[in-house]
C-alpha positions as CSV (number, residue, x, y, z in Angstrom):
1,M,11.3,-16.6,7.0
2,K,9.6,-13.2,7.5
3,T,5.8,-13.3,8.1
4,V,3.6,-10.7,6.5
5,G,0.0,-10.3,7.3
6,I,-2.5,-9.3,4.6
7,L,-5.7,-7.6,5.8
8,A,-8.3,-10.0,4.4
9,L,-11.6,-8.2,4.8
10,Q,-12.1,-7.0,1.3
11,G,-10.0,-6.5,-1.8
12,D,-7.5,-8.7,-3.7
13,F,-5.6,-10.1,-0.7
14,E,-5.0,-13.4,-2.5
15,A,-2.8,-11.7,-5.2
16,H,-0.7,-10.1,-2.4
17,R,-0.3,-13.5,-0.7
18,K,1.1,-15.0,-3.9
19,A,3.4,-11.9,-4.4
20,V,4.7,-12.1,-0.8
21,E,5.5,-15.8,-1.2
22,A,7.2,-15.3,-4.6
23,A,9.3,-12.6,-2.9
24,G,10.5,-15.0,-0.3
25,G,8.1,-14.3,2.6
26,R,5.4,-16.1,4.4
27,A,1.9,-14.6,4.1
28,V,-1.0,-15.0,6.5
29,E,-4.5,-13.5,6.2
30,V,-5.4,-11.2,9.0
31,R,-9.1,-10.7,10.0
32,T,-8.9,-10.1,13.7
33,A,-6.8,-8.1,16.2
34,A,-5.3,-11.4,17.5
35,G,-3.9,-12.0,14.0
36,L,-1.7,-9.0,14.3
37,D,0.4,-10.7,17.0
38,Q,1.7,-13.3,14.5
39,I,3.2,-11.0,11.9
40,G,6.1,-8.7,11.4
41,G,4.5,-6.4,8.8
42,L,1.1,-5.8,7.3
43,I,-0.2,-5.2,3.8
44,L,-3.4,-3.1,3.4
45,P,-4.6,-4.3,-0.1
46,G,-6.5,-2.5,-2.8
47,G,-10.3,-2.6,-2.8
48,E,-12.9,0.0,-1.9
49,S,-11.7,2.2,1.0
50,T,-15.1,3.1,2.4
51,T,-16.2,-0.6,2.4
52,M,-12.9,-1.5,4.0
53,L,-13.3,1.1,6.7
54,R,-16.8,-0.2,7.5
55,L,-15.5,-3.7,7.8
56,I,-12.5,-2.6,9.9
57,H,-14.9,-0.8,12.3
58,A,-17.4,-3.8,12.3
59,E,-14.5,-6.1,13.4
60,G,-13.1,-3.7,16.0
61,L,-9.9,-3.4,14.1
62,F,-9.4,0.4,13.6
63,E,-7.4,1.1,16.8
64,P,-5.5,-2.2,16.7
65,L,-4.4,-1.6,13.1
66,Q,-3.4,2.0,13.9
67,R,-1.4,0.9,16.9
68,F,0.3,-1.9,14.9
69,G,1.3,0.7,12.3
70,R,2.9,3.0,14.9
71,G,5.6,0.4,15.5
72,R,5.7,-2.0,12.6
73,P,5.9,-1.8,8.8
74,V,2.7,-1.4,6.7
75,F,2.5,-1.4,2.9
76,G,-0.7,0.1,1.5
77,T,-1.7,-0.4,-2.1
78,C,-4.4,1.7,-3.8
79,A,-7.2,1.7,-1.2
80,G,-4.5,0.7,1.4
81,A,-2.6,3.9,0.5
82,I,-5.7,5.9,1.2
83,L,-6.0,4.2,4.6
84,L,-2.4,5.1,5.5
85,A,-2.8,8.8,4.6
86,S,-3.0,11.6,7.1
87,R,-5.6,13.4,4.9
88,V,-8.1,12.0,2.4
89,T,-10.2,14.1,0.0
90,H,-12.8,13.7,-2.7
91,P,-14.7,13.1,-0.4
92,E,-13.0,13.4,3.0
93,Q,-12.7,10.2,4.8
94,E,-11.3,8.7,8.0
95,S,-7.8,7.2,7.8
96,F,-5.0,5.8,10.0
97,G,-2.8,8.9,9.7
98,L,0.4,6.8,9.6
99,M,2.0,8.6,6.6
100,D,2.2,12.4,6.1
101,I,0.5,12.3,2.7
102,E,-2.7,13.8,1.3
103,V,-4.6,11.4,-1.0
104,E,-7.4,12.2,-3.4
105,R,-9.7,9.2,-4.0
106,N,-10.3,8.1,-7.6
107,G,-7.9,10.8,-8.7
108,Y,-7.2,9.2,-12.1
109,G,-10.9,8.7,-12.9
110,R,-13.4,5.8,-13.0
111,Q,-12.9,2.1,-13.8
112,L,-12.8,2.9,-17.6
113,D,-9.8,5.1,-16.9
114,S,-7.8,2.2,-15.5
115,R,-4.4,1.6,-17.2
116,V,-1.1,-0.3,-17.1
117,V,2.1,1.9,-17.4
118,R,5.8,1.5,-17.0
119,L,7.2,3.9,-14.3
120,P,10.8,5.1,-14.2
121,L,12.4,4.4,-10.9
122,E,13.6,7.3,-8.8
123,D,17.3,7.0,-7.7
124,G,16.4,5.9,-4.1
125,L,14.3,3.0,-5.4
126,R,16.6,2.0,-8.3
127,E,19.5,1.3,-5.9
128,R,17.4,-0.7,-3.4
129,A,15.0,-2.6,-5.7
130,G,17.5,-3.5,-8.4
131,G,16.9,-3.3,-12.2
132,D,16.8,-0.3,-14.3
133,D,14.0,-1.2,-16.6
134,G,11.3,0.7,-14.7
135,L,8.3,-0.8,-12.8
136,E,5.1,-2.0,-14.3
137,A,2.2,-0.3,-12.5
138,V,-1.5,-1.3,-12.8
139,F,-3.8,1.6,-12.0
140,I,-7.5,0.7,-11.2
141,R,-9.7,3.6,-10.0
142,A,-6.4,4.8,-8.5
143,P,-6.0,7.6,-6.0
144,I,-3.5,10.4,-6.5
145,I,-1.1,11.5,-3.8
146,R,-1.6,15.3,-3.9
147,E,0.8,16.3,-1.1
148,T,3.7,14.8,0.8
149,G,5.2,15.9,4.0
150,A,8.9,16.6,4.7
151,G,9.6,13.1,5.9
152,V,8.1,11.4,2.9
153,R,10.4,10.0,0.1
154,V,9.0,9.8,-3.4
155,L,10.2,6.5,-5.1
156,A,8.2,6.7,-8.3
157,R,6.0,9.2,-10.2
158,Y,3.4,9.1,-12.9
159,L,2.4,12.2,-14.9
160,G,4.4,14.2,-12.3
161,D,2.5,13.0,-9.3
162,P,4.0,10.7,-6.6
163,V,2.6,7.2,-6.9
164,L,5.0,5.2,-4.7
165,V,6.2,6.8,-1.4
166,E,8.0,5.8,1.7
167,Q,8.1,7.2,5.2
168,G,10.0,5.4,7.9
169,L,8.7,1.8,8.1
170,H,5.8,2.4,5.7
171,L,5.3,2.2,1.9
172,A,2.3,3.4,-0.1
173,A,1.6,2.7,-3.8
174,T,-1.5,4.2,-5.6
175,F,-1.3,1.2,-8.0
176,H,-1.4,-2.6,-7.7
177,P,2.1,-4.2,-7.7
178,E,0.5,-7.5,-6.7
179,L,-1.1,-7.8,-10.2
180,T,2.3,-8.0,-12.0
181,R,5.1,-10.6,-12.1
182,D,7.5,-8.0,-10.7
183,H,7.9,-8.7,-7.0
184,R,10.6,-6.1,-6.2
185,L,8.2,-3.9,-4.1
186,H,7.2,-6.9,-2.0
187,R,10.9,-7.7,-1.5
188,L,11.5,-4.1,-0.5
189,F,8.7,-4.3,2.0
190,L,10.0,-7.6,3.4
191,A,13.4,-5.9,4.0
192,K,11.7,-3.5,6.3
193,I,10.6,-6.3,8.7
């Protein structure tokens, strides 16, 4: 059984744990650099990215997490997608630089602008994830991916903007797949381990 770590400093890591287990993996909460040695892949959950960064630095995790992501799969959702980016705007913010994407924080607006939508699947995702009925996406103070580099594959879009992207070992979603009963994205991530 594949073991997925979920960064458990802030955010809804419990919902990701349940989604990983429903997708057929084993989930462990990661709070220290030593915890990274026990896992094959890592989920950076949603939450508040500046708070997450403060806690990551307070625990001495920035370099270990960045090093982990240079060789093993990472899946970032919402704030986690911000942390994976090579560039963050609105305002500028430090990030791991593991994916060649530019992300604008709170791009869809404030909490009141949160929404649940059904996303059509791009061809690359439809084949690998299965199903053709689209993907339910929960956007909560969601960032927008403003630019993608040449090596980034767009797997889903909302209002014309990429909201689910893949680059090498990594996945980033600007929404919260862990808040739905559809575990295809967690299965897709498990397949990368």
